[in-house]
Each structure stands twice: as structure tokens, then as C-alpha cells.
DSSP file (Angstrom, degrees, kcal/mol; ACC not computed):
  #  RESIDUE AA STRUCTURE BP1 BP2  ACC     N-H-->O    O-->H-N    N-H-->O    O-->H-N    TCO  KAPPA ALPHA  PHI   PSI    X-CA   Y-CA   Z-CA
    1    1 A M              0   0    0      0, 0.0     2,-0.3     0, 0.0     0, 0.0   0.000 360.0 360.0 360.0 150.9  -21.9   44.5   -3.6
    2    2 A T        -     0   0    0     39,-0.1    56,-2.9    40,-0.1     2,-0.3  -0.925 360.0-116.0-143.3 168.2  -20.4   41.5   -5.4
    3    3 A Y  E     -A   57   0A   0     -2,-0.3     2,-0.3    54,-0.2    37,-0.1  -0.830  28.8-168.0-106.3 150.6  -20.8   39.8   -8.8
    4    4 A V  E     -A   56   0A   0     52,-2.7    52,-2.4    -2,-0.3     2,-0.5  -0.941  21.9-119.7-135.8 157.1  -22.1   36.3   -9.2
    5    5 A V  E     -A   55   0A   0     -2,-0.3    50,-0.2    61,-0.2     2,-0.1  -0.843  31.4-154.3 -97.5 133.8  -22.3   33.8  -12.0
    6    6 A L    >   -     0   0    0     48,-3.4     3,-1.7    -2,-0.5     4,-0.3  -0.398  34.1 -86.5-101.1 179.3  -25.8   32.6  -13.0
    7    7 A D  G >  S+     0   0    0      1,-0.3     3,-1.0     2,-0.2    47,-0.1   0.612 112.0  78.1 -67.7 -14.1  -27.1   29.4  -14.6
    8    8 A N  G 3  S+     0   0    0      1,-0.2    -1,-0.3    45,-0.1    87,-0.2   0.718  86.8  63.9 -69.3 -14.7  -26.6   30.5  -18.2
    9    9 A C  G X> S+     0   0    0     -3,-1.7     3,-2.3    45,-0.2     4,-2.3   0.792  79.1 106.9 -71.2 -28.4  -22.9   29.8  -17.7
   10   10 A I  T <4 S+     0   0    0     -3,-1.0    22,-0.2    -4,-0.3    94,-0.1  -0.295  93.4   3.0 -58.8 130.5  -23.8   26.1  -17.2
   11   11 A A  T 34 S+     0   0    0     20,-2.3    -1,-0.3    92,-0.1    78,-0.2   0.469 129.6  65.0  70.7   5.1  -22.8   24.0  -20.2
   12   12 A C  T <4  +     0   0    0     -3,-2.3    75,-2.9    19,-0.5    78,-0.2   0.701  65.8 177.2-111.5 -60.6  -21.2   27.0  -21.9
   13   13 A K     <  -     0   0    0     -4,-2.3     2,-0.3    18,-0.3    71,-0.1   0.910   6.2-176.6  51.7  57.3  -18.3   28.0  -19.6
   14   14 A H        -     0   0    0     72,-0.1     3,-0.2     1,-0.1    -1,-0.2  -0.609  10.3-162.4 -72.6 143.3  -16.8   30.9  -21.5
   15   15 A T    >>  +     0   0    0     69,-0.6     3,-0.8    -2,-0.3     4,-0.7   0.112  55.2 113.5-120.1  21.4  -13.7   32.0  -19.7
   16   16 A D  H >> S+     0   0    0      1,-0.2     4,-0.6    33,-0.2     3,-0.6   0.853  76.3  61.4 -56.9 -33.8  -13.1   35.5  -21.1
   17   17 A C  H >> S+     0   0    0      1,-0.2     4,-1.0    -3,-0.2     3,-0.6   0.810  92.1  62.3 -64.7 -34.2  -13.9   36.8  -17.6
   18   18 A V  H <4 S+     0   0    0     -3,-0.8    -1,-0.2     1,-0.2     3,-0.2   0.820  97.6  57.4 -68.7 -28.6  -11.1   35.1  -15.9
   19   19 A E  H << S+     0   0    0     -4,-0.7    -1,-0.2    -3,-0.6    -2,-0.2   0.795 110.1  43.1 -71.7 -27.4   -8.4   37.0  -17.9
   20   20 A V  H << S+     0   0    0     -4,-0.6    -1,-0.2    -3,-0.6    -2,-0.2   0.597  84.8 109.6 -94.4 -11.1   -9.7   40.4  -16.8
   21   21 A C    ><  -     0   0    0     -4,-1.0     3,-0.5    -3,-0.2     5,-0.1  -0.513  53.0-160.6 -70.2 120.3  -10.3   39.7  -13.1
   22   22 A P  T 3  S+     0   0    0      0, 0.0    -1,-0.2     0, 0.0    -4,-0.0   0.627  87.9  40.3 -76.9 -11.6   -7.6   41.5  -11.1
   23   23 A V  T 3  S-     0   0    0      0, 0.0    -2,-0.1     0, 0.0     0, 0.0   0.335 100.5-124.3-120.8   7.6   -8.1   39.4   -8.0
   24   24 A D    <   +     0   0    0     -3,-0.5    -6,-0.1    -6,-0.2    16,-0.1   0.929  54.3 151.0  52.5  55.1   -8.5   35.9   -9.5
   25   25 A C        +     0   0    0     54,-0.1    11,-2.6    14,-0.1     2,-0.4   0.210  32.6 107.5-103.6  15.3  -11.8   35.2   -7.8
   26   26 A F  E     -B   35   0B   0     54,-0.4    54,-2.2     9,-0.2     2,-0.4  -0.759  48.9-165.1 -94.4 140.6  -13.2   32.8  -10.4
   27   27 A Y  E     -BC  34  79B   0      7,-2.8     7,-2.1    -2,-0.4     2,-0.5  -0.958  13.6-130.5-126.8 144.9  -13.4   29.1   -9.7
   28   28 A E  E     -B   33   0B   0     50,-2.9    81,-2.8    -2,-0.4     5,-0.2  -0.834  19.7-177.6-109.7 123.8  -14.0   26.3  -12.2
   29   29 A G  B     -D  108   0C   0      3,-3.1    81,-0.2    -2,-0.5     3,-0.2  -0.502  50.1 -90.8 -96.7 177.0  -16.4   23.5  -12.2
   30   30 A E  S    S+     0   0    0     77,-3.1    80,-0.1    75,-0.2     3,-0.1   0.867 121.6   8.7 -57.5 -38.5  -16.7   20.8  -14.8
   31   31 A N  S    S+     0   0    0     74,-0.4   -20,-2.3    76,-0.3   -19,-0.5   0.170 128.5  27.2-136.3  23.0  -19.2   22.8  -16.8
   32   32 A M        -     0   0    0    -22,-0.2    -3,-3.1    -3,-0.2     2,-0.3  -0.979  63.9-121.6-165.0 172.4  -19.4   26.3  -15.3
   33   33 A L  E     -B   28   0B   0     -2,-0.3     2,-0.3    -5,-0.2    -5,-0.2  -0.820  19.4-165.8-115.3 159.1  -17.6   29.0  -13.4
   34   34 A V  E     -B   27   0B   0     -7,-2.1    -7,-2.8    -2,-0.3     2,-0.4  -0.944  15.9-131.3-137.1 163.1  -18.4   30.7  -10.1
   35   35 A I  E     -B   26   0B   0     -2,-0.3    -9,-0.2    -9,-0.2    39,-0.2  -0.951  21.6-125.4-113.5 132.4  -17.1   33.8   -8.3
   36   36 A H    >>  -     0   0    0    -11,-2.6     4,-1.8    -2,-0.4     3,-1.3  -0.691  19.9-152.1 -76.1 114.0  -16.1   33.8   -4.7
   37   37 A P  T 34 S+     0   0    0      0, 0.0    -1,-0.2     0, 0.0   -34,-0.1   0.739  92.2  52.9 -64.3 -22.3  -18.3   36.6   -3.3
   38   38 A D  T 34 S+     0   0    0      1,-0.2    -2,-0.1   -13,-0.1    33,-0.0   0.667 113.0  44.0 -84.5 -16.3  -15.8   37.3   -0.5
   39   39 A E  T <4 S+     0   0    0     -3,-1.3    -1,-0.2   -14,-0.1     2,-0.1   0.700  88.3 101.4 -97.9 -24.1  -12.9   37.7   -2.9
   40   40 A C     <  -     0   0    0     -4,-1.8    -5,-0.0   -15,-0.2   -19,-0.0  -0.398  56.4-159.4 -63.9 133.0  -14.7   39.8   -5.5
   41   41 A I        -     0   0    0     -2,-0.1    -1,-0.1   -39,-0.0   -39,-0.1   0.251  37.4-117.8-100.6  12.6  -13.8   43.5   -5.3
   42   42 A D        +     0   0    0      1,-0.1   -40,-0.1   -39,-0.1    -2,-0.1   0.778  68.8 139.1  63.4  29.6  -16.8   44.6   -7.2
   43   43 A C        -     0   0    0      1,-0.1    -1,-0.1   -40,-0.0   -41,-0.0   0.817  50.0-147.0 -76.3 -28.9  -14.9   46.2  -10.0
   44   44 A G        +     0   0    0      1,-0.1     3,-0.4    12,-0.0    -1,-0.1   0.501  58.2 126.0  80.7   4.3  -17.3   44.9  -12.6
   45   45 A V  S    S+     0   0    0      1,-0.2     4,-0.4     2,-0.1   -24,-0.1   0.746  70.6  56.8 -69.0 -20.1  -14.7   44.3  -15.4
   46   46 A C  S >> S+     0   0    0      1,-0.2     3,-1.0     2,-0.1     4,-0.8   0.839  90.3  72.3 -77.3 -33.4  -15.8   40.7  -15.8
   47   47 A E  G >4 S+     0   0    0     -3,-0.4     3,-1.0     1,-0.3     8,-0.3   0.889  98.5  43.6 -56.0 -49.2  -19.5   41.4  -16.5
   48   48 A P  G 34 S+     0   0    0      0, 0.0    -1,-0.3     0, 0.0    -2,-0.1   0.691 106.0  65.1 -72.5 -13.8  -19.2   42.8  -20.0
   49   49 A E  G <4 S+     0   0    0     -3,-1.0    -2,-0.2    -4,-0.4   -33,-0.2   0.688  78.0  95.9 -78.6 -17.9  -16.7   40.1  -21.0
   50   50 A C    X<  -     0   0    0     -3,-1.0     3,-1.2    -4,-0.8     5,-0.1  -0.630  59.6-161.7 -79.0 114.8  -19.3   37.3  -20.6
   51   51 A P  T 3  S+     0   0    0      0, 0.0    -1,-0.2     0, 0.0    -2,-0.0   0.621  90.1  47.1 -73.4  -9.9  -20.8   36.6  -24.0
   52   52 A V  T 3  S-     0   0    0    -38,-0.0    43,-0.1    42,-0.0    -2,-0.1   0.228 108.3-119.0-114.1  13.3  -23.8   34.8  -22.5
   53   53 A D    <   +     0   0    0     -3,-1.2   -45,-0.1    -6,-0.2   -44,-0.1   0.882  67.2 139.4  53.9  44.6  -24.7   37.5  -19.9
   54   54 A A        +     0   0    0    -46,-0.1   -48,-3.4    -7,-0.1     2,-0.5   0.407  45.9  80.6 -99.0   1.3  -24.2   35.1  -17.0
   55   55 A I  E     +A    5   0A   0     -8,-0.3   -50,-0.2   -50,-0.2    -5,-0.1  -0.943  57.4 163.1-111.9 125.0  -22.4   37.5  -14.7
   56   56 A R  E     -A    4   0A   0    -52,-2.4   -52,-2.7    -2,-0.5     2,-0.2  -0.951  40.2-102.1-138.2 154.4  -24.6   39.9  -12.8
   57   57 A P  E >   -A    3   0A   0      0, 0.0     3,-1.5     0, 0.0   -54,-0.2  -0.491  29.3-125.4 -74.1 148.8  -24.3   42.1   -9.7
   58   58 A D  T 3  S+     0   0    0    -56,-2.9     5,-0.3     1,-0.3   -55,-0.1   0.509 101.3  79.1 -73.7  -1.6  -25.9   40.8   -6.5
   59   59 A T  T 3  S+     0   0    0    -57,-0.3    -1,-0.3     3,-0.1     3,-0.1   0.566  72.4  96.8 -82.3  -8.7  -27.9   44.0   -6.2
   60   60 A E  S X  S-     0   0    0     -3,-1.5     3,-0.8     1,-0.1    -4,-0.0  -0.404  93.0 -78.2 -74.4 159.2  -30.4   42.7   -8.8
   61   61 A P  T 3  S+     0   0    0      0, 0.0    -1,-0.1     0, 0.0    -2,-0.1  -0.239 109.6  10.2 -60.3 144.6  -33.6   41.1   -7.5
   62   62 A D  T 3  S+     0   0    0      1,-0.1     4,-0.3    -3,-0.1     3,-0.2   0.795  81.8 130.8  61.8  36.2  -33.5   37.5   -6.2
   63   63 A M    <>  +     0   0    0     -3,-0.8     4,-2.3    -5,-0.3     3,-0.3   0.548  43.0  90.2 -93.8  -8.5  -29.7   37.1   -6.2
   64   64 A E  H  > S+     0   0    0      1,-0.2     4,-2.2     2,-0.2     5,-0.2   0.903  86.5  53.1 -55.7 -43.1  -29.4   35.7   -2.7
   65   65 A K  H  > S+     0   0    0      1,-0.2     4,-2.2     2,-0.2    -1,-0.2   0.894 111.0  46.6 -57.4 -42.2  -29.6   32.2   -4.0
   66   66 A W  H  > S+     0   0    0     -3,-0.3     4,-2.7    -4,-0.3   -61,-0.2   0.824 107.3  56.1 -76.0 -30.9  -26.8   32.8   -6.5
   67   67 A V  H  X S+     0   0    0     -4,-2.3     4,-2.3     2,-0.2    -2,-0.2   0.951 112.9  42.2 -62.4 -47.1  -24.6   34.5   -4.0
   68   68 A E  H  X S+     0   0    0     -4,-2.2     4,-2.8     2,-0.2    -2,-0.2   0.885 113.6  52.2 -67.5 -38.4  -24.8   31.3   -1.8
   69   69 A F  H  X S+     0   0    0     -4,-2.2     4,-2.2    -5,-0.2     5,-0.3   0.943 112.0  46.0 -60.8 -48.2  -24.4   29.0   -4.8
   70   70 A N  H  X S+     0   0    0     -4,-2.7     4,-2.0     1,-0.2    -2,-0.2   0.894 113.5  49.9 -62.8 -40.3  -21.3   30.9   -5.9
   71   71 A R  H  X S+     0   0    0     -4,-2.3     4,-1.1    -5,-0.2    -2,-0.2   0.943 110.3  50.1 -63.1 -47.8  -19.9   30.8   -2.4
   72   72 A E  H  < S+     0   0    0     -4,-2.8     3,-0.4     1,-0.2     4,-0.2   0.931 116.9  38.2 -58.2 -49.2  -20.5   27.1   -1.9
   73   73 A Y  H >X S+     0   0    0     -4,-2.2     4,-2.2     1,-0.2     3,-1.0   0.781 107.7  62.0 -80.5 -24.9  -18.9   26.0   -5.1
   74   74 A S  H 3< S+     0   0    0     -4,-2.0    -1,-0.2    -5,-0.3    -2,-0.2   0.758 103.8  52.6 -69.2 -20.7  -16.0   28.5   -5.0
   75   75 A E  T 3< S+     0   0    0     -4,-1.1    -1,-0.2    -3,-0.4    -2,-0.2   0.549 116.6  38.5 -87.5  -7.4  -15.0   26.7   -1.8
   76   76 A K  T <4 S+     0   0    0     -3,-1.0    -2,-0.2    -4,-0.2    -3,-0.1   0.659 107.4  67.1-110.0 -25.6  -15.0   23.3   -3.5
   77   77 A W  S  < S-     0   0    0     -4,-2.2   -48,-0.1     1,-0.1     2,-0.1  -0.597  84.0-102.3-103.5 158.9  -13.6   24.0   -7.0
   78   78 A P        -     0   0    0      0, 0.0   -50,-2.9     0, 0.0    33,-0.2  -0.442  39.9-102.4 -78.5 152.4  -10.1   25.1   -8.1
   79   79 A V  B     -C   27   0B   0    -52,-0.2    33,-2.1    -2,-0.1     2,-0.4  -0.398  32.6-155.7 -68.0 147.9   -9.3   28.7   -9.1
   80   80 A I        +     0   0    0    -54,-2.2   -54,-0.4    31,-0.3     3,-0.1  -0.998  28.2 156.7-128.8 130.6   -9.0   29.5  -12.8
   81   81 A I        +     0   0    0     -2,-0.4     2,-0.4   -56,-0.1    -1,-0.1   0.391  55.7  79.5-128.1  -3.7   -7.0   32.4  -14.1
   82   82 A T  S    S-     0   0    0    -63,-0.0     2,-0.1     0, 0.0   -64,-0.1  -0.919  79.3-118.4-115.2 132.3   -6.3   31.3  -17.7
   83   83 A K        +     0   0    0     -2,-0.4     2,-0.3   -67,-0.1   -67,-0.1  -0.431  35.9 178.7 -67.4 135.6   -8.7   31.5  -20.6
   84   84 A V        -     0   0    0     -2,-0.1   -69,-0.6   -71,-0.1   -68,-0.0  -0.840  38.1 -78.2-128.8 169.3   -9.7   28.1  -22.1
   85   85 A D        -     0   0    0     -2,-0.3    -1,-0.0   -71,-0.1     0, 0.0  -0.362  51.2-108.8 -66.5 146.2  -12.1   27.3  -24.9
   86   86 A P        -     0   0    0      0, 0.0   -73,-0.2     0, 0.0   -72,-0.1  -0.228  49.1 -78.3 -66.2 166.4  -15.8   27.2  -24.2
   87   87 A L    >   -     0   0    0    -75,-2.9     3,-2.0     1,-0.1     4,-0.3  -0.312  45.9-108.0 -65.6 153.1  -17.6   23.9  -24.0
   88   88 A P  T 3  S+     0   0    0      0, 0.0     3,-0.3     0, 0.0     4,-0.2   0.803 117.2  41.8 -55.5 -35.5  -18.5   22.3  -27.4
   89   89 A D  T 3> S+     0   0    0    -78,-0.2     4,-2.3     1,-0.2     5,-0.2   0.162  79.5 116.8 -98.4  18.8  -22.2   23.0  -27.1
   90   90 A A  H <> S+     0   0    0     -3,-2.0     4,-0.9     1,-0.2    -1,-0.2   0.906  76.8  45.1 -55.8 -48.0  -21.9   26.5  -25.7
   91   91 A E  H >4 S+     0   0    0     -3,-0.3     3,-0.5    -4,-0.3    -1,-0.2   0.915 114.5  48.5 -65.0 -42.0  -23.6   28.2  -28.6
   92   92 A K  H 34 S+     0   0    0      1,-0.2    -1,-0.2    -4,-0.2    -2,-0.2   0.835 115.4  44.2 -66.6 -33.2  -26.4   25.7  -28.8
   93   93 A L  H >< S+     0   0    0     -4,-2.3     3,-1.9   -82,-0.2     2,-0.2   0.471  79.6 122.3 -96.1  -2.0  -27.1   25.9  -25.0
   94   94 A D  T << S+     0   0    0     -4,-0.9   -85,-0.1    -3,-0.5   -86,-0.1  -0.447  85.7   8.6 -60.9 123.5  -26.9   29.7  -24.6
   95   95 A G  T 3  S+     0   0    0      1,-0.3    -1,-0.3    -2,-0.2     2,-0.2   0.412  86.0 148.9  87.0  -1.5  -30.2   30.8  -23.1
   96   96 A V    X   -     0   0    0     -3,-1.9     3,-0.6   -88,-0.1    -1,-0.3  -0.461  46.7-121.2 -64.9 135.7  -31.7   27.4  -22.4
   97   97 A E  T 3  S+     0   0    0      1,-0.2    -1,-0.1    -2,-0.2     5,-0.1  -0.393  82.9  16.9 -79.0 155.2  -34.0   27.5  -19.4
   98   98 A N  T >>  +     0   0    0      1,-0.1     4,-1.8    -2,-0.1     3,-0.5   0.785  68.2 152.6  58.5  34.9  -33.6   25.5  -16.2
   99   99 A K  H <>> +     0   0    0     -3,-0.6     4,-2.9     1,-0.2     5,-1.3   0.796  66.2  64.5 -65.9 -26.2  -30.0   24.6  -16.8
  100  100 A L  H 345S+     0   0    0      1,-0.2     4,-0.3     3,-0.2    -1,-0.2   0.913 111.1  36.4 -61.4 -40.7  -29.3   24.3  -13.1
  101  101 A E  H <45S+     0   0    0     -3,-0.5    -2,-0.2     1,-0.1    -1,-0.2   0.797 129.5  31.7 -80.3 -30.1  -31.8   21.4  -12.9
  102  102 A T  H  <5S+     0   0    0     -4,-1.8    -3,-0.2    -5,-0.1    -2,-0.2   0.717 131.2  17.9-105.6 -23.4  -31.0   19.8  -16.3
  103  103 A H  T  <5S+     0   0    0     -4,-2.9    -3,-0.2    -5,-0.2   -92,-0.1   0.552  82.3 121.3-128.5 -11.6  -27.3   20.4  -17.0
  104  104 A F      < -     0   0    0     -5,-1.3    -4,-0.0    -4,-0.3   -72,-0.0  -0.314  38.2-164.7 -66.6 136.4  -25.3   21.3  -13.8
  105  105 A S        -     0   0    0      2,-0.1   -74,-0.4     1,-0.1   -75,-0.2  -0.987  13.1-158.0-116.7 128.6  -22.4   19.2  -12.7
  106  106 A P        +     0   0    0      0, 0.0    -1,-0.1     0, 0.0    -2,-0.0   0.514  60.1 113.9 -79.7  -3.4  -21.1   19.6   -9.1
  107  107 A N  S    S-     0   0    0      1,-0.1   -77,-3.1   -78,-0.1   -76,-0.3  -0.368  71.8-110.3 -70.1 145.8  -17.8   18.1  -10.2
  108  108 A P  B     -D   29   0C   0      0, 0.0   -79,-0.3     0, 0.0    -1,-0.1  -0.334  25.6-132.4 -71.8 156.0  -14.7   20.4  -10.1
  109  109 A G        -     0   0    0    -81,-2.8   -79,-0.2   -31,-0.2   -81,-0.1  -0.152  32.4 -94.3 -88.8-166.4  -12.9   21.5  -13.2
  110  110 A K        -     0   0    0    -81,-0.2   -31,-0.1     1,-0.1   -80,-0.1   0.767  52.1-157.9 -84.0 -27.2   -9.2   21.4  -13.9
  111  111 A G              0   0    0    -33,-0.2   -31,-0.3   -82,-0.1    -1,-0.1  -0.143 360.0 360.0  70.7-178.3   -8.4   25.0  -12.7
  112  112 A G              0   0    0    -33,-2.1   -32,-0.2   -84,-0.0    -1,-0.1   0.420 360.0 360.0 126.9 360.0   -5.3   26.7  -13.9
């Protein structure tokens, strides 16, 4: 099992999760985070830290797409281990549907 970041992180990018991760497996895009599924040790400490419920175990239904999405972008984006402020519209965009199609940016974040 591994944990993955889902589309509700897009345009929110809360980073509470990166501070509790013992193996630094979070990677930062311009407007979301992902988890490298091969680096995640399945400890689960990140899941309750996400205020928008965007981190889920891959054992839930239909997670294959998100495992591959997280793998792809974790290999392109820099690692992030330090908490930063969420994006300005995070509260307003929490729970918006279809954010992958309407708000996702493939550009890397700053990392750090």
C-alpha cells in the first residue's frame, strides 16, 4: 500500500503533510503536491494532516490513475520538506470538482 495525493490538492497546496513525513516523499508542483509511491513507507501520518482530504490510501477504489499520476510528477518535480503557506484561493477552491481538468499546472514548484 501507498498513499497518493488527489485532485483536491490542486490550487490549494496545503503543506502540513510534508512536515510530518518521515521519508520526505512529497514533491511540489506549481499548484499541488504529489507523493512518490515507491518512496512512501505507508505510515499514514500525512493523511490526517491534510485539511482538504486530498491524501488517500491506494487501496480505495479507482486509485490506479492517481498512483501513476503521483509517480509521473514526483519524478519531474522537486522534493519539498518545509511547510509553506497554502495558495491564496485554497479555501475558495476546496472541494471544487474537476480541478485536474480546469486548474492543474504541470509546472514544477520551488521545492525546499
